[in-house]
LOGUTOR-118217 format. One record per residue (C-alpha): chain; residue in one letter; x, y, z. Coordinates in nm, 2 decimals, padded with zeros to 4 digits, m for minus. Layout:
% LOGUTOR-118217
> chain; resn; X; Y; Z
> A; A; X; Y; Z
...
% end
This chain:
% LOGUTOR-118217
> chain; resn; X; Y; Z
> A; M; 00.00; 00.00; m00.01
> A; S; 00.13; 00.33; m00.11
> A; L; 00.19; 00.62; 00.15
> A; S; m00.07; 00.83; 00.02
> A; K; m00.34; 00.55; 00.03
> A; T; m00.22; 00.47; 00.39
> A; Y; m00.29; 00.82; 00.50
> A; T; m00.63; 00.81; 00.32
> A; T; m00.73; 00.50; 00.51
> A; Y; m00.62; 00.67; 00.84
> A; F; m00.82; 00.96; 00.77
> A; F; m01.13; 00.76; 00.67
> A; V; m01.08; 00.54; 00.97
> A; L; m01.07; 00.86; 01.20
> A; S; m01.39; 01.02; 01.02
> A; V; m01.59; 00.69; 01.09
> A; L; m01.46; 00.69; 01.46
> A; L; m01.56; 01.08; 01.49
> A; V; m01.92; 00.99; 01.39
> A; V; m01.95; 00.69; 01.59
> A; F; m01.82; 00.85; 01.89
> A; L; m02.05; 01.18; 01.81
> A; L; m02.34; 00.94; 01.83
> A; L; m02.24; 00.78; 02.13
> A; N; m02.18; 01.11; 02.30
> A; I; m02.54; 01.21; 02.22
> A; S; m02.67; 00.90; 02.32
> A; L; m02.50; 00.87; 02.67
> A; G; m02.61; 01.09; 02.96
> A; S; m02.85; 01.08; 03.28
> A; V; m03.14; 00.97; 03.02
> A; S; m03.01; 00.70; 02.76
> A; I; m03.14; 00.76; 02.42
> A; P; m03.15; 00.51; 02.14
> A; L; m02.92; 00.59; 01.83
> A; D; m03.21; 00.55; 01.61
> A; E; m03.39; 00.81; 01.78
> A; I; m03.09; 01.02; 01.75
> A; F; m03.05; 00.97; 01.39
> A; N; m03.42; 01.06; 01.34
> A; S; m03.41; 01.37; 01.52
> A; L; m03.06; 01.49; 01.33
> A; V; m03.22; 01.43; 00.98
> A; G; m03.56; 01.59; 01.09
> A; G; m03.77; 01.30; 01.14
> A; T; m04.02; 01.19; 01.40
> A; V; m03.90; 01.13; 01.75
> A; S; m04.13; 00.89; 01.96
> A; K; m04.07; 01.12; 02.28
> A; D; m04.08; 01.49; 02.28
> A; S; m03.84; 01.50; 02.56
> A; W; m03.58; 01.33; 02.40
> A; E; m03.60; 01.56; 02.10
> A; T; m03.56; 01.85; 02.33
> A; I; m03.26; 01.69; 02.52
> A; I; m03.09; 01.62; 02.18
> A; L; m03.14; 01.93; 02.00
> A; N; m03.12; 02.20; 02.29
> A; Y; m02.85; 02.02; 02.52
> A; R; m02.67; 01.72; 02.40
> A; L; m02.59; 01.83; 02.01
> A; P; m02.46; 02.16; 02.10
> A; K; m02.24; 02.00; 02.39
> A; A; m02.11; 01.74; 02.12
> A; I; m02.02; 02.01; 01.88
> A; T; m01.87; 02.23; 02.15
> A; A; m01.63; 01.92; 02.23
> A; M; m01.54; 01.86; 01.86
> A; L; m01.43; 02.25; 01.85
> A; V; m01.26; 02.27; 02.16
> A; G; m01.09; 01.93; 02.12
> A; S; m00.97; 01.99; 01.75
> A; G; m00.88; 02.37; 01.84
> A; L; m00.67; 02.27; 02.14
> A; S; m00.48; 02.00; 01.93
> A; I; m00.42; 02.24; 01.63
> A; S; m00.30; 02.52; 01.88
> A; G; m00.05; 02.26; 02.07
> A; L; 00.09; 02.15; 01.72
> A; L; 00.15; 02.50; 01.63
> A; M; 00.33; 02.57; 01.97
> A; Q; 00.54; 02.26; 01.95
> A; T; 00.65; 02.32; 01.59
> A; L; 00.72; 02.71; 01.66
> A; F; 00.92; 02.64; 01.98
> A; R; 01.06; 02.32; 01.87
> A; N; 00.96; 02.18; 02.20
> A; P; 00.77; 01.86; 02.25
> A; L; 00.62; 01.98; 02.57
> A; A; 00.50; 02.30; 02.45
> A; G; 00.11; 02.32; 02.45
> A; P; m00.14; 02.58; 02.38
> A; F; m00.14; 02.76; 02.70
> A; V; 00.23; 02.84; 02.68
> A; L; 00.16; 03.20; 02.59
> A; G; m00.04; 03.30; 02.88
> A; I; m00.33; 03.32; 02.67
> A; S; m00.53; 03.11; 02.89
> A; S; m00.37; 03.28; 03.21
> A; G; m00.51; 03.63; 03.06
> A; A; m00.85; 03.48; 03.02
> A; S; m00.84; 03.33; 03.38
> A; L; m00.74; 03.67; 03.50
> A; G; m01.04; 03.84; 03.31
> A; V; m01.28; 03.60; 03.47
> A; A; m01.12; 03.61; 03.81
> A; L; m01.16; 04.01; 03.81
> A; L; m01.52; 03.95; 03.72
> A; I; m01.60; 03.69; 03.99
> A; L; m01.35; 03.75; 04.28
> A; G; m01.31; 04.14; 04.21
> A; S; m01.65; 04.25; 04.36
> A; S; m01.48; 04.20; 04.70
> A; I; m01.22; 04.46; 04.61
> A; F; m01.39; 04.68; 04.34
> A; G; m01.73; 04.69; 04.45
> A; G; m02.08; 04.65; 04.28
> A; F; m01.99; 04.72; 03.92
> A; F; m01.82; 04.37; 03.90
> A; L; m02.10; 04.22; 04.12
> A; V; m02.38; 04.34; 03.87
> A; T; m02.20; 04.25; 03.57
> A; M; m02.11; 03.89; 03.64
> A; Y; m02.48; 03.78; 03.61
> A; A; m02.50; 03.91; 03.25
> A; N; m02.53; 03.60; 03.00
> A; W; m02.21; 03.69; 02.81
> A; A; m02.02; 03.84; 03.10
> A; L; m01.78; 03.55; 03.15
> A; A; m01.72; 03.51; 02.78
> A; I; m01.67; 03.88; 02.75
> A; A; m01.43; 03.89; 03.07
> A; A; m01.21; 03.60; 02.95
> A; S; m01.19; 03.74; 02.57
> A; V; m01.06; 04.07; 02.71
> A; G; m00.81; 03.91; 02.91
> A; S; m00.69; 03.71; 02.64
> A; F; m00.64; 04.00; 02.41
> A; I; m00.45; 04.21; 02.66
> A; V; m00.19; 03.92; 02.72
> A; L; m00.20; 03.84; 02.34
> A; S; m00.13; 04.21; 02.26
> A; A; 00.16; 04.22; 02.50
> A; V; 00.29; 03.88; 02.35
> A; I; 00.28; 04.01; 01.99
> A; I; 00.46; 04.33; 02.12
> A; A; 00.74; 04.12; 02.27
> A; A; 00.76; 03.89; 01.98
> A; N; 00.85; 04.19; 01.75
> A; K; 01.10; 04.32; 02.02
> A; V; 01.30; 04.00; 02.05
> A; R; 01.48; 03.78; 01.79
> A; N; 01.49; 03.43; 01.98
> A; T; 01.18; 03.24; 01.97
> A; M; 01.25; 03.06; 02.29
> A; S; 01.26; 03.42; 02.44
> A; I; 00.89; 03.43; 02.36
> A; L; 00.81; 03.11; 02.55
> A; I; 00.97; 03.26; 02.85
> A; I; 00.79; 03.59; 02.83
> A; G; 00.46; 03.37; 02.79
> A; L; 00.54; 03.17; 03.11
> A; M; 00.61; 03.47; 03.30
> A; F; 00.27; 03.62; 03.21
> A; G; 00.12; 03.31; 03.32
> A; S; 00.31; 03.35; 03.66
> A; L; 00.22; 03.71; 03.69
> A; T; m00.15; 03.65; 03.62
> A; A; m00.15; 03.36; 03.87
> A; A; m00.01; 03.60; 04.15
> A; V; m00.28; 03.87; 04.08
> A; I; m00.56; 03.57; 04.12
> A; S; m00.39; 03.45; 04.43
> A; V; m00.45; 03.82; 04.56
> A; L; m00.79; 03.82; 04.44
> A; T; m00.87; 03.50; 04.60
> A; F; m00.72; 03.60; 04.94
> A; F; m00.97; 03.89; 04.96
> A; S; m01.27; 03.69; 04.82
> A; R; m01.57; 03.53; 05.00
> A; A; m01.61; 03.13; 04.98
> A; E; m01.91; 03.17; 04.75
> A; Q; m01.70; 03.34; 04.48
> A; I; m01.41; 03.13; 04.52
> A; Q; m01.63; 02.84; 04.44
> A; Q; m01.78; 03.01; 04.15
> A; Y; m01.44; 03.07; 03.99
> A; L; m01.34; 02.71; 04.11
> A; F; m01.63; 02.58; 03.90
> A; W; m01.54; 02.78; 03.60
> A; S; m01.16; 02.65; 03.62
> A; F; m01.32; 02.29; 03.61
> A; G; m01.41; 02.38; 03.25
> A; S; m01.76; 02.30; 03.08
> A; L; m01.88; 02.18; 02.75
> A; G; m02.23; 02.22; 02.82
> A; N; m02.33; 02.56; 02.88
> A; L; m02.34; 02.71; 02.55
> A; T; m02.67; 02.83; 02.35
> A; W; m02.69; 02.79; 01.98
> A; Q; m02.63; 03.17; 01.94
> A; E; m02.33; 03.16; 02.17
> A; L; m02.20; 02.83; 01.97
> A; T; m02.24; 03.01; 01.64
> A; I; m02.03; 03.30; 01.75
> A; F; m01.78; 03.03; 01.88
> A; G; m01.78; 02.85; 01.55
> A; I; m01.72; 03.14; 01.33
> A; I; m01.41; 03.26; 01.56
> A; Y; m01.29; 02.90; 01.56
> A; L; m01.33; 02.89; 01.17
> A; I; m01.11; 03.19; 01.13
> A; G; m00.84; 03.05; 01.34
> A; V; m00.84; 02.74; 01.15
> A; L; m00.84; 02.87; 00.79
> A; G; m00.51; 03.07; 00.89
> A; T; m00.34; 02.77; 00.97
> A; L; m00.36; 02.72; 00.57
> A; L; m00.13; 03.03; 00.55
> A; V; 00.15; 02.85; 00.76
> A; I; 00.19; 02.52; 00.65
> A; K; 00.50; 02.58; 00.46
> A; P; 00.68; 02.79; 00.74
> A; L; 00.58; 02.54; 00.99
> A; N; 00.74; 02.25; 00.79
> A; S; 01.05; 02.48; 00.74
> A; F; 01.06; 02.54; 01.12
> A; L; 01.13; 02.20; 01.18
> A; L; 01.47; 02.24; 01.07
> A; G; 01.55; 02.56; 01.26
> A; E; 01.51; 02.93; 01.15
> A; S; 01.83; 02.94; 00.94
> A; Y; 01.68; 02.66; 00.71
> A; A; 01.36; 02.87; 00.70
> A; K; 01.55; 03.17; 00.59
> A; S; 01.74; 03.00; 00.34
> A; L; 01.38; 02.91; 00.16
> A; G; 01.29; 03.27; 00.18
> A; I; 01.04; 03.24; 00.48
> A; N; 00.98; 03.56; 00.66
> A; I; 01.07; 03.45; 01.01
> A; K; 00.88; 03.75; 01.19
> A; K; 00.57; 03.76; 00.97
> A; S; 00.55; 03.37; 01.00
> A; R; 00.60; 03.38; 01.38
> A; T; 00.34; 03.65; 01.43
> A; I; 00.09; 03.46; 01.22
> A; I; 00.14; 03.15; 01.41
> A; L; 00.11; 03.33; 01.73
> A; V; m00.21; 03.53; 01.65
> A; I; m00.39; 03.19; 01.55
> A; T; m00.28; 03.02; 01.86
> A; S; m00.40; 03.30; 02.04
> A; I; m00.76; 03.31; 01.85
> A; L; m00.82; 02.94; 01.90
> A; T; m00.71; 02.92; 02.26
> A; G; m00.88; 03.26; 02.37
> A; V; m01.21; 03.16; 02.21
> A; I; m01.19; 02.82; 02.36
> A; T; m01.09; 02.94; 02.71
> A; A; m01.37; 03.21; 02.68
> A; F; m01.65; 02.99; 02.61
> A; S; m01.53; 02.66; 02.78
> A; G; m01.30; 02.76; 03.04
> A; P; m00.92; 02.62; 03.07
> A; I; m00.91; 02.24; 02.95
> A; A; m00.58; 02.08; 03.03
> A; F; m00.36; 01.83; 02.83
> A; V; m00.54; 01.76; 02.51
> A; G; m00.33; 02.02; 02.31
> A; L; m00.03; 01.87; 02.47
> A; A; m00.08; 01.52; 02.40
> A; V; m00.28; 01.49; 02.08
> A; P; m00.01; 01.62; 01.82
> A; H; 00.23; 01.34; 01.96
> A; I; m00.04; 01.08; 01.92
> A; A; m00.09; 01.21; 01.56
> A; K; 00.26; 01.18; 01.48
> A; L; 00.28; 00.83; 01.62
> A; I; 00.00; 00.72; 01.42
> A; F; 00.08; 00.90; 01.07
> A; S; 00.47; 00.87; 01.14
> A; T; 00.53; 01.20; 00.94
> A; S; 00.61; 01.57; 01.05
> A; N; 00.44; 01.71; 00.74
> A; H; 00.20; 01.96; 00.86
> A; K; m00.02; 01.92; 00.54
> A; I; m00.11; 01.58; 00.70
> A; L; m00.07; 01.65; 01.06
> A; L; m00.30; 01.96; 01.08
> A; P; m00.60; 01.77; 00.98
> A; A; m00.50; 01.47; 01.18
> A; V; m00.45; 01.63; 01.50
> A; A; m00.80; 01.81; 01.46
> A; L; m00.99; 01.47; 01.40
> A; I; m00.81; 01.30; 01.67
> A; G; m00.84; 01.59; 01.92
> A; A; m01.23; 01.61; 01.87
> A; I; m01.24; 01.22; 01.90
> A; I; m01.06; 01.22; 02.23
> A; L; m01.26; 01.51; 02.37
> A; L; m01.58; 01.33; 02.27
> A; I; m01.47; 01.03; 02.45
> A; C; m01.37; 01.22; 02.77
> A; D; m01.70; 01.40; 02.77
> A; S; m01.88; 01.06; 02.74
> A; I; m01.69; 00.94; 03.03
> A; A; m01.73; 01.26; 03.24
> A; Q; m02.11; 01.25; 03.21
> A; L; m02.13; 00.92; 03.42
> A; P; m02.36; 00.74; 03.19
> A; T; m02.70; 00.67; 03.37
> A; S; m02.60; 00.89; 03.65
> A; E; m02.74; 01.24; 03.72
> A; F; m02.38; 01.35; 03.83
> A; T; m02.10; 01.51; 03.58
> A; L; m01.75; 01.49; 03.65
> A; P; m01.54; 01.80; 03.55
> A; I; m01.42; 01.76; 03.20
> A; N; m01.07; 01.87; 03.32
> A; A; m01.03; 01.59; 03.53
> A; I; m01.10; 01.35; 03.27
> A; T; m00.88; 01.52; 03.01
> A; S; m00.57; 01.52; 03.27
> A; L; m00.63; 01.15; 03.34
> A; F; m00.58; 01.11; 02.97
> A; G; m00.31; 01.33; 02.90
> A; A; m00.10; 01.33; 03.21
> A; P; 00.02; 00.94; 03.12
> A; V; 00.10; 01.03; 02.79
> A; V; 00.32; 01.32; 02.88
> A; I; 00.49; 01.10; 03.14
> A; W; 00.55; 00.85; 02.88
> A; L; 00.71; 01.10; 02.65
> A; L; 00.93; 01.18; 02.94
> A; V; 01.04; 00.87; 03.03
> A; R; 01.08; 00.69; 02.68
> A; K; 01.39; 00.61; 02.58
> A; K; 01.38; 00.73; 02.22
> A; K; 01.44; 01.09; 02.10
> A; I; 01.14; 01.31; 02.11
> A; Y; 01.10; 01.43; 01.76
> A; V; 00.91; 01.74; 01.71
% end
């Protein structure tokens, strides 16, 4: 079998798995719904119970689509960061974008203890958390882009991103110290991550911004492949290092920022999935890897969400706990394996 046919087979299998786990994700929950009823609902047919149709269309389908967008978006961002920094342990949150979003939410939820009634009133608005997270992400993004234009060394950007993360964590700690128990609990629940809180209107906006970020990756496939052999090699191919680096940072920030704004910080998926894709496809060509990580990331988060729902139970585990249980062993394995980690 030729290499191209092998890749085609892999993508076909992943596409089938995506559909299977999408249907299973919609089927499982506190109320089990037969797969044929789900299919009828999705194609506009008749569902035997009105309550099932309401659950499918208003709750489980938006949640499943959110899981696919979040999983694929984080995985693409992780691949971009690992390639740009040539670091197998770089993830979508190394730029501090997620930390900025967390700070925005912390100021909204915890800030009322310090800043008074304005924050207390606005935090009950429908879009308040998403807007606060978006503003925090944008501020950190702006700072990172400015820093990227000032420094020549790509690793310096990584360090700057980590410092922004430490700085925002310190501010959040101060806010937490002065906050009431119920405020801390609300912020803690947000930090667990959630896939099931979006309306169709919010999901549409999420999807549009996600699509902009994903389409932007088409502009950087050649630079990403050239970065694998170092910036000197990329320059020899005529790649504009500063421009390409800025585009990659903006794409990652768009995807990470919108995901954190609408779903909270979700760990490990963006770090682990790119390595899984490289092991399966045995290639470093981003023309293959970008769609591969998108599919694998979507599948894995659908699986994690299905587990988090605790089928037949009324309880739901934090999605962050499940993704970490999946991701941590992968990262540990990468660290202790004897073979060289290739980015």
